[in-house]
C-alpha positions as CSV (number, residue, x, y, z in Angstrom):
1,M,0.0,0.0,0.0
2,S,1.3,3.4,-0.9
3,S,1.9,6.2,1.5
4,I,-1.4,7.9,0.7
5,G,-3.1,4.9,2.0
6,A,-1.5,5.2,5.4
7,P,-3.9,5.1,8.4
8,A,-3.4,8.8,9.2
9,A,-4.6,9.7,5.7
10,L,-7.4,7.2,6.0
11,K,-8.7,8.8,9.2
12,V,-8.8,12.2,7.5
13,L,-10.5,10.7,4.4
14,R,-13.0,8.5,6.0
15,Y,-13.3,9.2,9.7
16,P,-13.3,12.9,10.3
17,L,-13.9,14.0,13.9
18,T,-16.9,16.1,14.7
19,S,-15.3,19.4,13.8
20,P,-17.1,20.9,10.8
21,A,-13.8,22.4,9.6
22,Q,-12.4,19.0,8.7
23,H,-12.9,17.4,5.3
24,K,-15.8,14.9,4.9
25,V,-15.0,11.5,3.4
26,T,-15.5,10.5,-0.2
27,W,-15.5,6.7,0.5
28,K,-19.3,6.5,0.2
29,L,-19.0,8.0,-3.3
30,R,-16.4,5.3,-4.2
31,I,-18.5,2.5,-2.9
32,N,-21.6,3.8,-4.6
33,T,-19.6,3.8,-7.8
34,L,-18.6,0.3,-7.3
35,V,-22.1,-0.8,-6.6
36,S,-23.3,0.9,-9.7
37,I,-20.6,-0.7,-11.9
38,M,-21.1,-4.1,-10.4
39,K,-24.9,-4.2,-9.9
40,P,-25.7,-6.4,-12.9
41,F,-22.9,-8.8,-12.0
42,I,-23.9,-8.8,-8.3
43,Q,-27.5,-9.7,-9.2
44,L,-26.4,-12.6,-11.3
45,L,-24.1,-13.9,-8.6
46,S,-26.9,-13.6,-6.1
47,M,-29.1,-15.9,-8.2
48,L,-26.3,-18.4,-8.5
49,L,-25.7,-18.1,-4.8
50,L,-29.1,-19.1,-3.8
51,L,-29.3,-22.0,-6.3
52,C,-33.0,-21.9,-6.0
53,S,-36.1,-21.4,-8.2
54,I,-36.4,-17.7,-8.4
55,K,-40.0,-16.6,-7.7
56,D,-39.5,-12.8,-7.8
57,T,-36.7,-10.3,-7.2
58,H,-37.0,-10.4,-3.4
59,A,-37.5,-14.1,-2.4
60,V,-36.8,-17.6,-3.4
61,Q,-38.2,-21.0,-2.4
62,F,-35.7,-23.3,-0.7
63,H,-36.5,-26.7,0.7
64,N,-40.1,-25.4,1.4
65,A,-38.8,-22.3,3.2
66,T,-38.9,-18.7,1.8
67,V,-35.7,-16.8,2.0
68,S,-36.0,-13.0,1.7
69,S,-33.1,-10.9,0.6
70,P,-31.7,-8.6,3.2
71,A,-32.8,-5.5,1.3
72,S,-36.4,-6.6,1.4
73,N,-36.2,-6.8,5.2
74,T,-34.8,-3.4,5.8
75,G,-36.3,-1.2,3.0
76,N,-33.8,1.3,1.8
77,A,-31.9,1.7,5.1
78,T,-28.2,1.0,4.9
79,R,-27.1,-2.0,7.0
80,Y,-23.9,-1.2,8.8
81,V,-21.7,-3.6,10.8
82,I,-18.7,-3.7,13.0
83,L,-17.1,-7.1,13.1
84,D,-15.3,-7.9,16.3
85,N,-13.1,-11.0,16.2
86,D,-9.9,-12.6,17.1
87,W,-8.8,-12.5,13.5
88,D,-6.3,-14.9,11.9
89,S,-5.0,-15.9,8.4
90,T,-8.2,-17.6,7.3
91,A,-10.8,-15.5,9.1
92,F,-11.9,-13.6,6.0
93,L,-15.3,-15.2,5.3
94,P,-17.3,-13.2,7.9
95,F,-16.5,-9.9,6.3
96,L,-17.0,-11.2,2.8
97,I,-20.4,-12.6,3.7
98,A,-21.4,-9.3,5.2
99,L,-20.2,-7.4,2.1
100,D,-22.0,-9.8,-0.2
101,A,-25.2,-9.2,1.7
102,G,-25.0,-5.5,1.0
103,M,-23.8,-4.6,4.5
104,E,-21.4,-1.7,4.9
105,V,-18.5,-2.9,7.0
106,L,-17.5,0.1,9.1
107,A,-14.5,-1.6,10.7
108,L,-12.9,-4.8,11.9
109,A,-12.3,-4.7,15.6
110,S,-9.7,-7.0,17.2
111,N,-9.8,-8.7,20.6
112,T,-7.7,-11.0,22.7
113,C,-9.0,-14.5,22.6
114,N,-7.2,-17.0,20.3
115,S,-4.1,-14.9,20.8
116,W,-3.2,-11.4,22.0
117,V,-4.9,-8.4,20.4
118,K,-1.9,-6.9,18.7
119,Q,-1.3,-10.2,16.8
120,M,-5.0,-10.4,15.9
121,S,-5.0,-6.8,14.7
122,L,-2.2,-7.5,12.3
123,H,-4.0,-10.5,10.9
124,A,-7.1,-8.3,10.3
125,L,-5.0,-5.8,8.4
126,A,-3.3,-8.5,6.4
127,I,-6.4,-10.4,5.3
128,L,-8.0,-7.1,4.2
129,E,-5.0,-6.3,2.1
130,V,-5.3,-9.7,0.4
131,G,-8.5,-8.6,-1.3
132,G,-7.6,-4.9,-1.6
133,L,-10.1,-4.0,1.1
134,D,-7.7,-2.2,3.3
135,R,-8.4,1.2,1.8
136,C,-12.1,1.1,2.6
137,I,-12.3,-0.9,5.8
138,P,-10.2,0.1,8.8
139,V,-9.1,-2.0,11.7
140,V,-9.6,-0.7,15.3
141,E,-7.6,-2.4,18.0
142,G,-9.4,-3.6,21.2
143,S,-8.4,-4.1,24.8
144,T,-5.3,-6.1,25.5
145,Y,-6.6,-7.8,28.6
146,P,-10.0,-9.2,29.6
147,F,-11.9,-7.5,32.5
148,V,-10.6,-10.0,35.1
149,Q,-9.3,-13.1,33.4
150,T,-5.5,-13.7,33.3
151,P,-3.4,-16.7,32.1
152,K,-2.5,-17.6,35.7
153,R,-6.1,-17.4,36.8
154,V,-7.1,-19.8,34.0
155,Q,-4.4,-22.2,35.0
156,L,-5.6,-22.2,38.6
157,W,-9.2,-22.7,37.5
158,Q,-8.1,-25.8,35.5
159,Q,-6.4,-27.2,38.6
160,L,-9.7,-26.9,40.4
161,W,-12.2,-28.0,37.7
162,G,-10.4,-29.9,35.0
163,R,-8.2,-29.2,31.9
164,L,-9.4,-27.4,28.9
165,G,-8.8,-29.0,25.5
166,Y,-8.0,-25.6,24.0
167,Q,-6.8,-22.8,26.1
168,A,-6.4,-20.1,23.4
169,V,-4.4,-17.1,24.5
170,F,-4.2,-18.5,28.1
171,G,-2.3,-21.7,27.1
172,P,1.4,-22.0,28.1
173,K,3.9,-20.3,25.8
174,P,5.1,-22.9,23.2
175,T,8.8,-23.6,23.1
176,K,8.6,-23.4,19.3
177,L,5.8,-22.2,17.0
178,S,4.9,-23.9,13.8
179,P,4.4,-21.7,10.7
180,G,0.9,-20.2,10.9
181,Q,0.7,-20.7,14.7
182,N,-0.1,-17.6,16.8
183,P,1.5,-17.1,20.2
184,S,-0.1,-17.8,23.5
185,G,0.9,-17.0,27.1
186,G,4.0,-14.9,27.5
187,D,4.2,-11.3,26.4
188,P,1.1,-9.6,25.0
189,S,3.3,-7.4,22.8
190,E,5.0,-10.3,21.2
191,I,4.5,-10.5,17.4
192,T,5.1,-13.8,15.7
193,R,5.7,-13.1,12.0
194,S,5.8,-16.7,11.0
195,A,2.0,-16.9,11.8
196,F,1.2,-14.6,8.8
197,I,0.8,-17.1,6.0
198,E,-1.3,-14.5,4.3
199,G,1.6,-12.0,4.3
200,F,2.6,-9.5,6.9
201,P,0.6,-6.3,6.6
202,N,1.8,-3.0,5.3
203,T,-0.9,-1.0,7.0
204,T,-1.6,-0.2,10.6
205,V,-4.7,0.1,12.8
206,L,-6.7,3.3,12.9
207,P,-5.0,5.7,15.3
208,D,-6.5,7.5,18.2
209,Y,-9.3,5.0,18.7
210,T,-9.9,2.0,20.8
211,A,-12.4,-0.5,19.5
212,A,-14.9,0.5,22.2
213,Q,-14.6,4.2,21.4
214,Y,-15.1,3.5,17.7
215,M,-18.2,1.4,18.3
216,I,-19.7,4.1,20.4
217,E,-19.0,6.8,17.8
218,Q,-20.6,4.7,15.0
219,V,-23.8,3.8,16.8
220,H,-24.4,7.4,17.5
221,K,-23.6,8.3,13.9
222,Y,-26.0,5.7,12.6
223,P,-28.5,5.1,15.4
224,G,-30.5,1.9,15.0
225,Q,-28.5,0.8,11.9
226,V,-25.3,-0.7,13.2
227,S,-25.0,-4.5,13.8
228,I,-22.4,-5.5,16.3
229,Y,-20.9,-8.9,15.5
230,S,-18.9,-10.8,18.0
231,A,-16.9,-13.9,17.2
232,G,-14.3,-13.7,19.9
233,A,-14.2,-12.4,23.5
234,L,-16.8,-9.7,24.3
235,T,-14.3,-7.4,26.1
236,N,-14.6,-4.5,23.6
237,I,-18.4,-4.6,23.5
238,A,-18.6,-4.7,27.3
239,A,-16.2,-1.8,27.5
240,A,-18.4,0.2,25.2
241,I,-21.5,-0.6,27.3
242,R,-19.7,0.6,30.4
243,L,-18.3,3.7,28.8
244,D,-21.6,4.8,27.3
245,S,-24.9,3.8,28.9
246,S,-26.7,4.4,25.6
247,F,-24.4,2.4,23.4
248,A,-26.4,-0.8,23.4
249,S,-29.7,0.8,22.8
250,K,-28.4,2.9,19.9
251,A,-27.1,-0.2,18.1
252,K,-29.3,-2.2,15.8
253,E,-28.4,-5.7,17.2
254,L,-25.8,-7.8,18.8
255,V,-25.0,-11.1,17.1
256,I,-22.7,-13.5,19.1
257,M,-20.8,-16.6,18.2
258,G,-20.8,-18.5,21.5
259,G,-23.2,-19.5,24.2
260,Y,-23.2,-23.3,24.2
261,V,-25.7,-25.0,26.4
262,D,-26.2,-28.6,27.7
263,L,-23.0,-30.0,26.1
264,N,-21.4,-31.7,29.2
265,L,-22.5,-35.2,28.2
266,F,-21.5,-34.6,24.6
267,Q,-18.0,-33.7,25.8
268,L,-17.4,-37.3,27.0
269,Q,-17.3,-38.5,23.4
270,S,-13.8,-37.4,22.4
271,A,-11.1,-34.8,22.8
272,Q,-12.6,-32.8,20.0
273,A,-16.0,-32.9,21.6
274,Q,-14.4,-31.7,24.8
275,D,-13.0,-28.7,22.9
276,L,-16.3,-28.0,21.1
277,G,-18.1,-27.6,24.4
278,S,-15.6,-25.4,26.1
279,D,-17.0,-22.1,24.8
280,I,-13.6,-20.4,24.9
281,N,-15.0,-17.0,23.6
282,F,-17.0,-16.7,26.8
283,L,-14.4,-18.3,29.1
284,T,-11.8,-15.8,27.9
285,D,-13.8,-13.0,29.5
286,P,-16.9,-14.2,31.4
287,E,-17.5,-10.8,33.0
288,A,-17.6,-9.2,29.6
289,A,-20.0,-11.9,28.2
290,H,-22.3,-11.3,31.2
291,I,-22.3,-7.6,30.6
292,A,-23.0,-7.9,26.9
293,V,-25.8,-10.5,27.0
294,T,-27.7,-8.6,29.7
295,A,-27.4,-5.2,28.0
296,D,-30.3,-3.4,26.3
297,F,-29.5,-4.0,22.7
298,P,-32.8,-3.9,20.6
299,S,-32.0,-7.5,19.6
300,I,-29.5,-10.2,20.6
301,T,-29.0,-13.3,18.5
302,I,-27.0,-16.2,19.8
303,S,-25.3,-18.6,17.4
304,G,-24.4,-21.2,20.0
305,N,-24.8,-25.0,19.6
306,V,-25.9,-24.6,16.0
307,A,-22.4,-23.3,15.1
308,N,-20.9,-26.6,16.2
309,D,-22.8,-28.5,13.5
310,Q,-21.3,-27.1,10.3
311,F,-17.9,-28.4,9.0
312,L,-16.1,-28.0,5.7
313,T,-15.8,-31.2,3.7
314,Q,-12.7,-32.1,1.8
315,A,-14.8,-31.8,-1.4
316,M,-15.8,-28.3,-0.5
317,L,-12.3,-27.3,0.3
318,D,-11.0,-28.7,-3.0
319,Q,-13.7,-26.7,-4.8
320,F,-12.6,-23.5,-3.0
321,T,-8.9,-23.9,-3.6
322,S,-9.3,-24.7,-7.3
323,S,-10.8,-21.2,-7.9
324,T,-8.6,-18.8,-9.8
325,N,-11.1,-15.9,-9.5
326,S,-10.5,-14.8,-5.9
327,P,-7.3,-13.9,-4.0
328,Y,-8.8,-15.6,-0.9
329,A,-9.0,-19.0,-2.6
330,A,-5.3,-19.5,-2.2
331,L,-5.6,-19.0,1.5
332,M,-8.3,-21.7,1.8
333,K,-5.6,-24.4,1.5
334,F,-4.6,-23.5,5.0
335,Y,-8.1,-24.2,6.3
336,T,-8.6,-27.3,8.3
337,I,-11.8,-29.4,8.1
338,Q,-11.6,-30.3,11.8
339,P,-13.1,-27.4,13.6
340,P,-16.6,-26.2,12.8
341,L,-17.3,-23.0,10.8
342,W,-18.1,-21.1,14.0
343,D,-17.5,-17.5,12.9
344,E,-18.9,-18.1,9.4
345,T,-22.2,-19.4,10.8
346,A,-22.7,-16.4,13.0
347,A,-21.9,-14.1,10.1
348,A,-24.3,-15.8,7.8
349,I,-27.1,-15.7,10.4
350,M,-26.5,-11.9,10.8
351,A,-26.2,-11.1,7.1
352,Y,-29.0,-13.4,5.9
353,P,-31.4,-13.7,8.9
354,D,-33.9,-15.6,6.9
355,I,-31.7,-18.7,6.7
356,V,-32.7,-19.3,10.3
357,T,-35.5,-21.9,10.3
358,K,-36.0,-22.3,14.0
359,S,-35.0,-20.3,17.1
360,V,-36.3,-20.0,20.6
361,K,-36.8,-16.9,22.8
362,A,-34.9,-17.3,26.0
363,F,-33.5,-15.3,28.9
364,M,-29.8,-15.7,29.2
365,D,-26.8,-15.1,31.4
366,V,-23.2,-16.2,31.7
367,N,-21.8,-17.7,34.9
368,T,-19.1,-15.4,36.4
369,A,-18.5,-17.6,39.6
370,F,-14.8,-18.6,39.5
371,D,-15.2,-21.4,42.0
372,C,-17.5,-23.4,39.7
373,P,-17.1,-25.9,36.9
374,D,-19.5,-23.8,34.8
375,F,-17.4,-20.7,35.0
376,G,-17.9,-18.8,31.7
377,R,-20.8,-21.0,30.6
378,T,-24.3,-20.1,29.4
379,H,-27.6,-20.7,31.2
380,L,-31.0,-20.1,29.7
381,W,-34.4,-19.6,31.3
382,S,-38.0,-19.2,30.1
383,K,-39.6,-15.9,30.9
384,D,-41.5,-17.1,34.0
385,F,-38.4,-18.4,35.7
386,A,-35.7,-15.9,34.6
387,P,-33.7,-13.7,37.0
388,S,-34.8,-10.1,36.9
389,H,-31.5,-8.8,35.5
390,T,-31.6,-11.0,32.4
391,R,-33.2,-10.1,29.0
392,E,-34.7,-12.0,26.1
393,V,-32.4,-13.3,23.3
394,N,-32.9,-15.1,20.1
395,Y,-31.2,-18.5,20.5
396,V,-30.8,-20.1,17.0
397,L,-31.6,-23.8,16.8
398,T,-31.5,-24.6,13.1
399,Y,-30.8,-23.0,9.8
400,L,-30.7,-23.8,6.0
401,I,-27.4,-25.6,5.9
402,R,-27.3,-26.1,2.2
403,L,-27.8,-22.4,1.6
404,F,-25.0,-21.7,4.1
405,D,-22.7,-24.0,2.1
406,D,-23.6,-22.0,-1.0
407,L,-22.8,-18.8,0.7
408,N,-19.3,-19.9,1.6
409,A,-18.7,-21.2,-1.9
410,Q,-19.9,-17.9,-3.3
411,E,-17.5,-15.9,-1.2
412,I,-14.5,-17.9,-2.1
413,T,-15.1,-18.5,-5.8
414,S,-16.8,-15.2,-6.7
415,P,-14.6,-12.6,-8.3
416,K,-16.8,-9.7,-7.0
417,H,-14.5,-8.6,-4.2
418,V,-11.4,-8.6,-6.5
419,H,-13.0,-5.7,-8.4
420,L,-12.5,-3.6,-5.3
421,K,-8.8,-3.4,-6.3
422,V,-9.7,-2.4,-9.8
423,L,-12.0,0.4,-8.5
424,Q,-9.5,1.6,-6.0
425,R,-6.9,2.1,-8.7
426,I,-9.4,4.1,-10.7
427,V,-10.2,6.5,-7.8
428,D,-6.7,6.7,-6.3
429,E,-5.9,9.9,-8.1
430,H,-9.0,11.5,-6.6
431,R,-8.4,10.3,-3.0
432,F,-8.3,13.8,-1.6
433,V,-11.3,15.3,-3.3
434,S,-13.7,16.3,-0.5
435,E,-17.3,17.2,-0.2
436,P,-18.1,20.8,0.8
437,D,-18.0,21.5,4.5
438,S,-21.4,21.7,6.2
C-alpha cells in the first residue's frame, strides 16, 4: 500500500472528527460507484448463490422455506456492521459474507482470545490487504486484557475444575511455534511473523481510537442501523457498554458466536467434543460476556450450539482452492476441516437472517463464579423463571445448511471482491477530493 493509504490519511478521508472544519470523506461515493458498476454482476451472482427457483426479485423458495433478501427486510436503510473478532489468516469469510449481503463494513475490531490483540489486529489488516479491502475498511484495536481473566487465573481454574482441551491465549507459551501458529501465554506485545501465512501487513490500525470508542461513535452516527458482530471475546463490547450507557440501545443488534448449552454429556465422546463444548469465547472474558448478553440491545442473536454443526468437507475445500477468481481462494488451502465453521455461521445468520429456520426466545446469562465448573458457561431460562437482571435473546436452533454452504462457496469463488482493487486504482488519483464542509 502506498503512503497515501497510510492510516493517518485514511482517518482524514473516512473518519473525520466532529469538527465541521475537517474534510468529509469520499469513500461513500467510491463504494456507490462500485455498486453501480457491479450491480448487474452482483444480481447474477446472487441468483447463483441461492441456487433456487427464483419466484421474484425479493424471495426464493428453498426446501419449502422462503428466504428473503436482506434488502427486502430493511427497506432502503443501509445496513452497517462492525465485526469484532480474534482474526487470523483464514478469518476472511465473515466480512466477505457481510459485504455480499450489501452490508457496509464500518470496521474490523480486534480482541484478545485465540491470541493477544496486537497479533489479531495485524491478521485483520493482512487479510483485508489480500482482497484490496484495506483502503475502505479500517481496523480498530481492542483491549489487550479481559476484564478480570488472566493466564495464571485460567491455569488455577483448571487445577480446580479440569483441563481445557483448547486454552487459546491462556495456554502455556510454546517452546517453538509452527508456521501459521499464533503465540499464547508470555508477552502480549510479542508479534510472531511466521504466523502470517497471508503475508505481513503494510498498513496499521486506525490511530486515536480504541475498538470500544469507535463502536460508540458509530452507533451514535448511525442510530439503529449498526449491527455489532462478536466472534471472539466480548471485552470490547462490554467496555463500550460501560463507557456509554446508551451504546447498546443505539445499536441495531448484537450477534454472538458462542453461548453453548447442555454439552457436558456430549463432551465425553472425544477430545474434539471436549473442545467443542468449552465455549472459549465466553471463558476468555466471562464478565464481559455477562455484561453484553444482559445489555439493552434492541435484539441479541446467539449462534451457539448450532455453530458446532457445520464443517467443511474435503470436497468443498477442494472446490474453494481450485478457484482462480478470488485472491482468498489460495488461503483456503490453510483451512482445516476439523473445527466447525463457528464464525462463518454467525456471520451468515447476521447477514441473511432468513436462513434461520428455528429459534427460541430465552432469557440468558453467563456464569461469572470462578469457583464453579460452569465458569464462563451459558444458562437459559424461560420468561416465567428468569432472574430479573436478564433479558430476552434469540437462540438459534436450526438454519438452512445447504444455503450456508452455497454462501461460503460464493464468497471464495466469486470474483466480485477482486473488483474492489480495480475500482481503487481508478479512484486513487481522486483520493483527496472532499465534499463541501457543512
